[in-house]
KEFIKE-832951 format. One record per residue (C-alpha): residue in three letters; chain; x, y, z. Coordinates in Angstrom, 2 decimals, m for minus. Example, Ala and Ser with C-alpha at 12.3 -4.5 7.8 and 13.67 -1.06 7.14 Angstrom:
BEGIN
REC   rest   kette        c1        c2        c3
REC    ALA       A     12.30     m4.50      7.80
REC    SER       A     13.67     m1.06      7.14
% end
This chain:
BEGIN
REC   rest   kette        c1        c2        c3
REC    UNK       A     68.94     m0.16    m71.39
REC    UNK       A     67.65      2.98    m68.98
REC    UNK       A     65.51      3.81    m71.94
REC    UNK       A     63.75      0.17    m72.27
REC    UNK       A     62.96      0.37    m68.14
REC    UNK       A     61.82      3.84    m68.26
REC    UNK       A     59.39      2.58    m70.84
REC    UNK       A     58.30     m0.46    m69.12
REC    UNK       A     54.23     m0.76    m68.68
REC    UNK       A     53.04      0.78    m66.05
REC    UNK       A     51.34     m1.61    m63.22
REC    UNK       A     50.59     m1.11    m59.76
REC    UNK       A     50.19     m2.52    m56.33
REC    UNK       A     47.26     m5.31    m56.41
REC    UNK       A     44.22     m3.82    m54.81
REC    UNK       A     43.49     m7.09    m53.11
REC    UNK       A     46.75     m6.96    m51.35
REC    UNK       A     46.56     m3.61    m49.82
REC    UNK       A     43.03     m2.31    m48.66
REC    UNK       A     42.68     m2.79    m45.44
REC    UNK       A     39.39     m2.08    m44.05
REC    UNK       A     39.60      0.79    m41.20
REC    UNK       A     37.23     m1.81    m39.35
REC    UNK       A     40.01     m4.39    m38.60
REC    UNK       A     42.47     m2.12    m37.44
REC    UNK       A     43.25     m2.57    m34.07
REC    UNK       A     40.61     m0.41    m31.66
REC    UNK       A     42.08      3.07    m30.84
REC    UNK       A     41.20      4.46    m27.25
REC    UNK       A     40.76      8.33    m27.18
REC    UNK       A     43.85     10.06    m27.23
REC    UNK       A     44.49     11.85    m23.83
REC    UNK       A     45.09     15.09    m25.53
REC    UNK       A     45.06     15.11    m29.09
REC    UNK       A     42.23     13.00    m30.78
REC    UNK       A     38.59     13.68    m32.85
REC    UNK       A     35.66     12.61    m30.75
REC    UNK       A     35.69      8.87    m29.74
REC    UNK       A     32.39      8.51    m30.37
REC    UNK       A     33.03      8.63    m34.11
REC    UNK       A     32.38      5.29    m36.14
REC    UNK       A     35.21      2.94    m36.12
REC    UNK       A     33.53      1.11    m39.02
REC    UNK       A     35.07      0.76    m41.98
REC    UNK       A     35.30      4.28    m44.42
REC    UNK       A     34.76      2.48    m47.60
REC    UNK       A     30.98      1.39    m47.27
REC    UNK       A     29.90      4.59    m48.78
REC    UNK       A     32.63      4.67    m51.51
REC    UNK       A     33.16      1.00    m52.71
REC    UNK       A     35.20      1.06    m55.78
REC    UNK       A     35.65     m1.30    m58.26
REC    UNK       A     39.09     m3.26    m58.25
REC    UNK       A     39.86     m2.10    m61.87
REC    UNK       A     39.34      1.54    m61.33
REC    UNK       A     41.13      1.61    m58.24
REC    UNK       A     44.25     m0.08    m60.50
REC    UNK       A     43.89      2.88    m62.66
REC    UNK       A     44.31      5.68    m59.83
REC    UNK       A     46.52      3.96    m57.05
REC    UNK       A     49.51      6.50    m56.68
REC    UNK       A     51.57      4.26    m55.09
REC    UNK       A     52.56      2.85    m58.24
REC    UNK       A     55.31      0.66    m59.21
REC    UNK       A     56.80     m0.15    m62.59
REC    UNK       A     57.01     m3.72    m64.63
REC    UNK       A     60.47     m5.38    m63.73
REC    UNK       A     61.25     m2.97    m60.96
REC    UNK       A     59.12     m3.73    m58.14
REC    UNK       A     58.82     m6.29    m55.84
REC    UNK       A     55.30     m6.87    m54.85
REC    UNK       A     56.02     m9.46    m52.05
REC    UNK       A     57.94     m6.99    m50.18
REC    UNK       A     55.33     m5.65    m47.27
REC    UNK       A     53.88     m1.98    m47.05
REC    UNK       A     53.48      0.09    m43.76
REC    UNK       A     50.16      0.50    m42.33
REC    UNK       A     50.36      4.03    m43.32
REC    UNK       A     51.44      2.71    m46.89
REC    UNK       A     48.18      0.52    m46.65
REC    UNK       A     45.61      2.95    m46.06
REC    UNK       A     46.59      4.59    m49.61
REC    UNK       A     44.47      2.19    m51.55
REC    UNK       A     41.39      3.65    m50.01
REC    UNK       A     39.09      5.40    m51.93
REC    UNK       A     39.36      8.81    m49.64
REC    UNK       A     43.25      9.42    m49.98
REC    UNK       A     42.47      8.40    m53.73
REC    UNK       A     39.81     11.55    m54.56
REC    UNK       A     42.16     13.55    m52.18
REC    UNK       A     45.09     13.14    m54.35
REC    UNK       A     42.99     13.52    m57.65
REC    UNK       A     41.17     16.52    m56.55
REC    UNK       A     44.62     18.19    m55.54
REC    UNK       A     46.67     17.21    m59.05
REC    UNK       A     49.10     15.33    m56.57
REC    UNK       A     47.65     11.75    m58.26
REC    UNK       A     50.51     11.17    m60.97
REC    UNK       A     53.62     12.04    m58.43
REC    UNK       A     54.35      8.57    m56.67
REC    UNK       A     54.21      7.04    m59.99
REC    UNK       A     56.55      9.57    m61.96
REC    UNK       A     58.65      8.96    m59.17
REC    UNK       A     58.68      5.02    m59.79
REC    UNK       A     59.37      5.53    m63.09
REC    UNK       A     62.30      8.00    m62.40
REC    UNK       A     63.88      5.29    m59.97
REC    UNK       A     63.44      2.14    m62.49
REC    UNK       A     65.31      4.46    m64.71
REC    UNK       A     68.51      4.68    m62.36
REC    UNK       A     71.66      2.40    m62.84
REC    UNK       A     73.37      3.24    m59.65
REC    UNK       A     72.93      4.01    m55.82
REC    UNK       A     74.43      7.75    m56.61
REC    UNK       A     71.50      8.09    m59.26
REC    UNK       A     68.62      6.97    m56.99
REC    UNK       A     70.11      9.51    m53.99
REC    UNK       A     69.83     12.19    m56.74
REC    UNK       A     66.08     10.97    m57.82
REC    UNK       A     65.21     10.73    m54.44
REC    UNK       A     66.39     13.72    m53.39
REC    UNK       A     64.88     15.91    m56.28
REC    UNK       A     61.50     14.38    m55.65
REC    UNK       A     61.23     14.44    m52.01
REC    UNK       A     62.04     18.21    m51.87
REC    UNK       A     59.98     18.91    m55.29
REC    UNK       A     57.01     17.32    m53.02
REC    UNK       A     57.38     19.75    m50.39
REC    UNK       A     57.60     22.83    m52.41
REC    UNK       A     54.87     21.92    m54.55
REC    UNK       A     52.57     21.51    m51.47
REC    UNK       A     53.84     25.04    m50.30
REC    UNK       A     53.36     26.62    m53.19
REC    UNK       A     49.89     25.27    m53.50
REC    UNK       A     49.13     26.01    m50.24
REC    UNK       A     50.61     29.58    m51.18
REC    UNK       A     48.63     30.09    m54.26
REC    UNK       A     51.48     29.97    m56.37
REC    UNK       A     51.23     27.88    m59.66
REC    UNK       A     48.25     26.00    m60.51
REC    UNK       A     45.56     24.27    m57.96
REC    UNK       A     45.65     21.26    m59.60
REC    UNK       A     42.07     20.33    m58.71
REC    UNK       A     38.81     21.66    m56.85
REC    UNK       A     40.53     20.91    m53.27
REC    UNK       A     41.20     23.84    m50.86
REC    UNK       A     44.84     25.03    m51.57
REC    UNK       A     45.29     25.07    m47.75
REC    UNK       A     44.84     21.44    m47.62
REC    UNK       A     47.45     19.49    m45.86
REC    UNK       A     46.36     15.86    m46.83
REC    UNK       A     47.81     16.02    m50.81
REC    UNK       A     51.57     16.36    m49.52
REC    UNK       A     50.58     13.55    m46.79
REC    UNK       A     49.01     10.70    m48.82
REC    UNK       A     51.32     11.47    m52.07
REC    UNK       A     54.41     11.00    m49.93
REC    UNK       A     53.29      7.72    m48.74
REC    UNK       A     52.89      6.79    m52.32
REC    UNK       A     56.41      7.62    m53.00
REC    UNK       A     57.62      5.87    m49.83
REC    UNK       A     55.90      2.54    m50.63
REC    UNK       A     57.35      2.70    m54.57
REC    UNK       A     60.90      3.00    m52.80
REC    UNK       A     59.98      0.27    m50.34
REC    UNK       A     59.42     m2.00    m53.32
REC    UNK       A     61.49     m0.78    m55.78
REC    UNK       A     63.85     m3.73    m56.83
REC    UNK       A     67.04     m2.13    m58.90
REC    UNK       A     69.40     m3.72    m60.89
REC    UNK       A     72.10     m3.25    m58.74
REC    UNK       A     73.09     m4.33    m55.65
REC    UNK       A     70.89     m2.31    m52.67
REC    UNK       A     71.42     m3.50    m49.24
REC    UNK       A     68.60     m2.78    m46.63
REC    UNK       A     70.83      0.01    m44.87
REC    UNK       A     71.12      1.68    m48.58
REC    UNK       A     67.21      1.51    m48.79
REC    UNK       A     66.52      2.50    m45.38
REC    UNK       A     68.84      5.81    m46.00
REC    UNK       A     67.03      6.55    m49.33
REC    UNK       A     63.77      6.54    m47.41
REC    UNK       A     64.98      8.57    m45.00
REC    UNK       A     66.24     10.83    m47.41
REC    UNK       A     62.84     10.99    m48.88
REC    UNK       A     60.88     11.75    m45.57
REC    UNK       A     63.23     14.79    m44.98
REC    UNK       A     63.06     16.21    m48.24
REC    UNK       A     59.55     15.99    m48.43
REC    UNK       A     58.90     17.29    m45.09
REC    UNK       A     61.08     20.49    m45.87
REC    UNK       A     63.96     19.37    m43.25
REC    UNK       A     66.35     19.78    m45.57
REC    UNK       A     65.29     23.04    m47.02
REC    UNK       A     65.25     25.19    m43.85
REC    UNK       A     67.01     28.53    m44.75
REC    UNK       A     67.26     31.23    m42.01
REC    UNK       A     68.89     34.26    m42.74
REC    UNK       A     71.91     34.96    m40.93
REC    UNK       A     74.85     37.68    m40.96
REC    UNK       A     74.45     41.17    m42.44
REC    UNK       A     71.94     39.66    m44.77
REC    UNK       A     69.40     38.65    m41.91
REC    UNK       A     70.20     42.09    m39.77
REC    UNK       A     66.87     43.01    m38.20
REC    UNK       A     64.88     39.81    m39.28
REC    UNK       A     63.50     38.02    m36.78
REC    UNK       A     64.06     34.60    m37.62
REC    UNK       A     61.14     31.66    m36.62
REC    UNK       A     60.99     28.24    m36.85
REC    UNK       A     57.69     26.18    m36.86
REC    UNK       A     56.74     22.53    m36.77
REC    UNK       A     53.94     20.93    m37.58
REC    UNK       A     52.18     17.20    m38.16
REC    UNK       A     50.84     14.38    m40.23
REC    UNK       A     47.09     13.75    m39.85
REC    UNK       A     46.36     11.04    m37.21
REC    UNK       A     43.67      8.12    m36.02
REC    UNK       A     43.14      7.65    m39.62
REC    UNK       A     41.77      4.28    m38.67
REC    UNK       A     38.56      6.46    m36.76
REC    UNK       A     38.21      8.95    m40.01
REC    UNK       A     40.78      8.63    m42.83
REC    UNK       A     39.31     11.98    m44.03
REC    UNK       A     41.30     13.71    m41.11
REC    UNK       A     43.31     16.46    m41.99
REC    UNK       A     45.83     18.41    m39.34
REC    UNK       A     45.95     21.79    m39.21
REC    UNK       A     49.69     22.20    m37.69
REC    UNK       A     50.52     20.41    m41.02
REC    UNK       A     48.72     23.03    m42.74
REC    UNK       A     50.18     26.02    m40.68
REC    UNK       A     53.61     24.78    m41.95
REC    UNK       A     52.74     24.87    m45.54
REC    UNK       A     51.16     28.41    m45.06
REC    UNK       A     54.12     29.77    m43.33
REC    UNK       A     57.16     27.97    m44.80
REC    UNK       A     59.58     30.79    m46.61
REC    UNK       A     57.06     33.65    m45.79
REC    UNK       A     58.68     37.13    m44.56
REC    UNK       A     55.94     39.26    m42.90
REC    UNK       A     56.82     42.93    m42.25
REC    UNK       A     55.44     44.18    m38.84
REC    UNK       A     55.87     47.19    m36.75
REC    UNK       A     59.04     45.51    m35.00
REC    UNK       A     60.63     44.92    m38.19
REC    UNK       A     60.45     41.89    m40.52
REC    UNK       A     59.61     38.32    m39.12
REC    UNK       A     60.74     35.33    m41.36
REC    UNK       A     59.25     31.68    m41.03
REC    UNK       A     61.06     28.34    m42.03
REC    UNK       A     58.59     25.30    m41.33
REC    UNK       A     59.08     21.66    m41.14
REC    UNK       A     56.79     18.82    m40.68
REC    UNK       A     56.96     15.58    m38.50
REC    UNK       A     55.67     11.83    m38.79
REC    UNK       A     53.16     10.73    m36.27
REC    UNK       A     55.15      7.89    m35.50
REC    UNK       A     56.98      6.72    m32.12
REC    UNK       A     59.65      5.14    m33.75
REC    UNK       A     60.80      8.26    m35.75
REC    UNK       A     61.10     10.20    m32.62
REC    UNK       A     62.84      7.60    m30.47
REC    UNK       A     65.44      7.53    m33.41
REC    UNK       A     66.00     11.24    m33.03
REC    UNK       A     64.52     12.82    m36.09
REC    UNK       A     63.43     15.73    m33.78
REC    UNK       A     66.94     16.59    m32.70
REC    UNK       A     68.68     15.68    m36.35
REC    UNK       A     66.48     18.75    m37.74
REC    UNK       A     66.53     21.23    m34.77
REC    UNK       A     69.90     20.93    m33.53
REC    UNK       A     71.70     22.76    m36.50
REC    UNK       A     68.86     25.53    m36.89
REC    UNK       A     67.94     26.44    m33.39
REC    UNK       A     70.80     28.38    m32.97
REC    UNK       A     69.80     30.45    m35.93
REC    UNK       A     66.49     30.92    m34.91
REC    UNK       A     65.21     34.14    m32.88
REC    UNK       A     61.97     32.19    m31.87
REC    UNK       A     60.49     28.44    m32.17
REC    UNK       A     56.84     27.18    m32.26
REC    UNK       A     56.15     23.52    m32.11
REC    UNK       A     52.35     23.07    m33.30
REC    UNK       A     50.00     20.65    m33.03
REC    UNK       A     46.00     19.58    m32.89
REC    UNK       A     44.66     19.41    m29.49
REC    UNK       A     41.46     20.49    m27.88
REC    UNK       A     37.97     21.02    m29.12
REC    UNK       A     37.31     25.06    m29.89
REC    UNK       A     40.47     26.60    m28.28
REC    UNK       A     44.27     26.95    m28.33
REC    UNK       A     46.26     26.30    m25.76
REC    UNK       A     49.84     27.52    m25.17
REC    UNK       A     51.32     24.46    m23.15
REC    UNK       A     53.38     25.95    m19.84
REC    UNK       A     54.90     22.74    m18.83
REC    UNK       A     56.00     19.42    m21.13
REC    UNK       A     56.56     16.36    m19.30
REC    UNK       A     59.30     13.72    m20.29
REC    UNK       A     56.86     10.59    m20.41
REC    UNK       A     55.10      8.66    m23.14
REC    UNK       A     51.48      7.67    m22.42
REC    UNK       A     51.30      4.76    m25.69
REC    UNK       A     48.19      6.45    m27.51
REC    UNK       A     48.82      4.24    m31.08
REC    UNK       A     50.51      6.40    m33.45
REC    UNK       A     49.97      6.13    m37.59
REC    UNK       A     51.45      2.72    m37.76
REC    UNK       A     49.19      1.50    m34.81
REC    UNK       A     51.99      1.22    m32.36
REC    UNK       A     52.53      1.96    m28.78
REC    UNK       A     55.25      3.59    m26.64
REC    UNK       A     55.01      3.92    m23.07
REC    UNK       A     57.71      5.30    m20.68
REC    UNK       A     60.56      7.73    m20.34
REC    UNK       A     60.86      9.53    m23.47
REC    UNK       A     64.26      8.14    m24.68
REC    UNK       A     66.46     11.45    m25.72
REC    UNK       A     69.84     11.56    m27.14
REC    UNK       A     72.38     12.05    m24.72
REC    UNK       A     76.00     13.75    m25.32
REC    UNK       A     75.31     17.50    m24.96
REC    UNK       A     75.59     18.71    m21.61
REC    UNK       A     73.66     18.71    m18.91
REC    UNK       A     73.77     15.13    m19.48
REC    UNK       A     70.50     14.84    m16.63
REC    UNK       A     67.24     14.16    m18.26
REC    UNK       A     64.94     16.73    m16.31
REC    UNK       A     60.98     15.27    m15.77
REC    UNK       A     59.93     18.68    m17.04
REC    UNK       A     60.68     21.57    m19.35
REC    UNK       A     58.95     24.62    m19.46
REC    UNK       A     57.81     27.09    m22.56
REC    UNK       A     59.60     30.62    m22.79
REC    UNK       A     57.27     31.98    m25.30
REC    UNK       A     55.28     35.50    m24.11
REC    UNK       A     52.28     33.63    m23.24
REC    UNK       A     50.95     37.22    m21.83
REC    UNK       A     51.53     39.18    m24.42
REC    UNK       A     50.11     36.16    m26.37
REC    UNK       A     46.91     36.06    m24.29
REC    UNK       A     46.27     39.68    m24.27
REC    UNK       A     46.18     39.98    m28.06
REC    UNK       A     43.35     39.64    m30.26
REC    UNK       A     44.40     37.05    m32.50
REC    UNK       A     41.23     35.43    m33.63
REC    UNK       A     38.02     33.52    m32.88
REC    UNK       A     39.35     30.52    m31.15
REC    UNK       A     40.05     31.67    m27.67
REC    UNK       A     43.69     31.05    m26.06
REC    UNK       A     45.06     29.46    m22.70
REC    UNK       A     47.70     29.50    m20.74
REC    UNK       A     47.54     25.91    m19.94
REC    UNK       A     49.73     24.99    m16.99
REC    UNK       A     47.82     21.57    m16.08
REC    UNK       A     50.28     18.50    m15.78
REC    UNK       A     49.80     14.95    m14.41
REC    UNK       A     52.53     13.68    m12.26
REC    UNK       A     53.59     11.25     m9.82
REC    UNK       A     54.29     13.79     m6.59
REC    UNK       A     57.51     12.56     m4.78
REC    UNK       A     57.43      9.67     m2.78
REC    UNK       A     53.70      9.11     m3.96
REC    UNK       A     52.83      6.51     m5.97
REC    UNK       A     49.86      7.03     m8.10
REC    UNK       A     49.47      9.81    m10.65
REC    UNK       A     47.44     13.00     m9.94
REC    UNK       A     46.35     15.91    m12.17
REC    UNK       A     47.67     19.35    m10.80
REC    UNK       A     46.20     22.54    m12.76
REC    UNK       A     49.37     24.63    m11.49
REC    UNK       A     52.33     22.91    m12.65
REC    UNK       A     54.60     20.45    m11.11
REC    UNK       A     55.85     20.01     m7.64
REC    UNK       A     59.32     19.78     m6.94
REC    UNK       A     60.74     16.15     m7.19
REC    UNK       A     57.31     14.67     m9.27
REC    UNK       A     57.86     12.50    m11.85
REC    UNK       A     55.96     13.44    m15.13
REC    UNK       A     53.17     11.70    m16.69
REC    UNK       A     51.98     14.04    m18.79
REC    UNK       A     52.54     17.93    m19.91
REC    UNK       A     50.19     20.65    m20.43
REC    UNK       A     49.64     18.88    m24.22
REC    UNK       A     49.31     15.23    m22.64
REC    UNK       A     51.61     12.58    m23.19
REC    UNK       A     51.48     12.12    m26.74
REC    UNK       A     53.84     13.17    m29.55
REC    UNK       A     52.68     16.85    m29.25
REC    UNK       A     53.85     16.93    m26.02
REC    UNK       A     57.06     15.04    m27.06
REC    UNK       A     57.78     17.19    m29.70
REC    UNK       A     57.51     20.22    m27.14
REC    UNK       A     59.72     18.32    m24.63
REC    UNK       A     62.56     17.31    m26.84
REC    UNK       A     62.93     21.03    m28.42
REC    UNK       A     62.77     22.84    m25.32
REC    UNK       A     65.33     20.61    m23.86
REC    UNK       A     67.29     21.16    m26.58
REC    UNK       A     67.09     24.77    m26.52
REC    UNK       A     68.40     24.21    m22.93
REC    UNK       A     71.10     21.97    m23.48
REC    UNK       A     72.55     24.31    m26.34
REC    UNK       A     72.27     27.11    m23.83
REC    UNK       A     69.85     29.38    m26.17
REC    UNK       A     68.33     32.66    m24.64
REC    UNK       A     65.16     32.74    m27.21
REC    UNK       A     61.47     31.93    m26.84
REC    UNK       A     60.06     28.91    m27.79
REC    UNK       A     57.46     26.31    m26.78
REC    UNK       A     54.11     24.79    m27.82
REC    UNK       A     50.68     25.65    m29.38
REC    UNK       A     48.39     23.15    m29.30
REC    UNK       A     45.43     24.38    m32.12
REC    UNK       A     41.76     23.51    m32.12
REC    UNK       A     40.31     20.05    m33.53
REC    UNK       A     39.63     20.61    m36.98
REC    UNK       A     36.10     19.62    m37.62
REC    UNK       A     33.71     19.20    m40.71
REC    UNK       A     30.49     20.81    m41.23
REC    UNK       A     27.41     19.84    m39.38
REC    UNK       A     25.61     16.51    m41.48
REC    UNK       A     29.61     15.54    m42.42
REC    UNK       A     30.50     13.58    m39.38
REC    UNK       A     29.94     10.17    m40.41
REC    UNK       A     33.60      8.88    m41.88
REC    UNK       A     31.33      6.04    m43.82
REC    UNK       A     28.96      8.64    m45.43
REC    UNK       A     30.53     11.66    m45.35
REC    UNK       A     32.51     13.78    m48.45
REC    UNK       A     36.13     14.48    m47.93
REC    UNK       A     35.53     18.30    m47.17
REC    UNK       A     32.94     20.95    m46.97
REC    UNK       A     32.90     24.67    m46.38
REC    UNK       A     33.05     24.66    m42.81
REC    UNK       A     35.88     22.50    m42.38
REC    UNK       A     37.39     24.72    m44.97
REC    UNK       A     36.74     27.80    m42.85
REC    UNK       A     37.66     26.10    m39.93
REC    UNK       A     41.21     25.36    m41.12
REC    UNK       A     41.96     28.60    m42.65
REC    UNK       A     40.83     30.24    m39.54
REC    UNK       A     42.95     28.12    m37.03
REC    UNK       A     46.25     28.29    m39.60
REC    UNK       A     45.61     32.68    m39.71
REC    UNK       A     45.04     32.46    m35.81
REC    UNK       A     48.15     30.29    m35.06
REC    UNK       A     50.28     32.68    m37.56
REC    UNK       A     49.16     36.02    m35.43
REC    UNK       A     49.88     34.38    m32.47
REC    UNK       A     53.35     33.46    m33.56
REC    UNK       A     53.80     37.27    m34.91
REC    UNK       A     52.65     38.62    m31.54
REC    UNK       A     55.53     36.13    m29.97
REC    UNK       A     57.87     37.53    m32.55
REC    UNK       A     57.13     41.05    m31.94
REC    UNK       A     57.09     40.69    m28.26
REC    UNK       A     60.79     39.60    m28.04
REC    UNK       A     61.66     42.09    m30.42
REC    UNK       A     64.74     44.03    m29.58
REC    UNK       A     64.11     46.95    m27.08
REC    UNK       A     61.10     45.01    m25.66
REC    UNK       A     60.67     43.39    m22.69
REC    UNK       A     60.13     39.58    m22.31
REC    UNK       A     56.79     38.46    m20.24
REC    UNK       A     57.90     34.84    m20.05
REC    UNK       A     59.86     33.71    m17.27
REC    UNK       A     63.32     33.82    m17.52
% end
């Protein structure tokens, strides 16, 4: 039976049912922090890349297997974007275009939930490892797309989650069971289940650094977007660097740009067991144009900018309770050695110690912007990194540091906005990559690596810290 099912003819999700024009998506206001230029076109990115339905059917990686798929099941907003020409080109030019199809075939061949769990675990972790190996120059490139590109991982994952969402097994599968499989696929394909920080005698003298990055976002504005923080994670995961203060070992993961996942505790589930093993952590995301910021203060507020599912959330950041102290502070503070970082020569982008916040002062009703940090008793409305998910991951990670009583450097680094070259700024007519785009991303990745190494050396045994205790 398994052989028969695995050999069934291949079909794909109907392009008519999944292609959604970017022009029909809810309009996005400019993010207060993490956005590309608001003046960029919000029109359809397909106008210059119209593809025939038959051709799309050959290349669509969110593929399913006839007899094992329920195409009436709705896909997510993120998964629907996969049918567009740009994601298909990115997958094809990186060699990631067949991964979702292989995953769907493997799912089709399972006869029990336990087998399905094994397939999900294996393919999720394999996807992450393949993306890391490609970024770090191991194995075949699979195409002419720059190896440092984070986008193939993002789009291949969506092809796999779409296949799993529509998978129709012959055994009974509850909604909770499918959700657990989807969660396992997300964690495995983001490196979250493969963190290996050396410890004990084998890790003696090694500075252990945990780094986080993000998926691309604002894709309805420009579906070609890459996120340099995701590229940082791929470039650093598992890397050991020899420094004059001793070896530094990096472990890296990525997180989705979705409010709901953060409210469900994805950051705490991933970091809680690992932060006590780390000597330093840095959450990284894309921030302002042309500059790098070490964010001094993080605020306990969600500002509502739409996420990758075009959903909004506004209000106090919902954090899990149960770890002392139970009180949720309005502000947390970086413990990264920002003075050392600013004094070092790390790359071509200027680096700033950003102390700006938006607060409602004690006894007041309206928010105000303060350039030098929060005042006593104020309510947060934006940290230095704004009030989107970059501020939120920084807040969650540093709050977790404090609640666990860890005396380690940790905080948020905002990268420059990744831009295309001159003449390639129109998402409707521009190319998916160009030499300046690649150079900018590589320079950002290299500089963030240098910044974290400065922080690791500054905190090495025998050296005094420059951050406030």
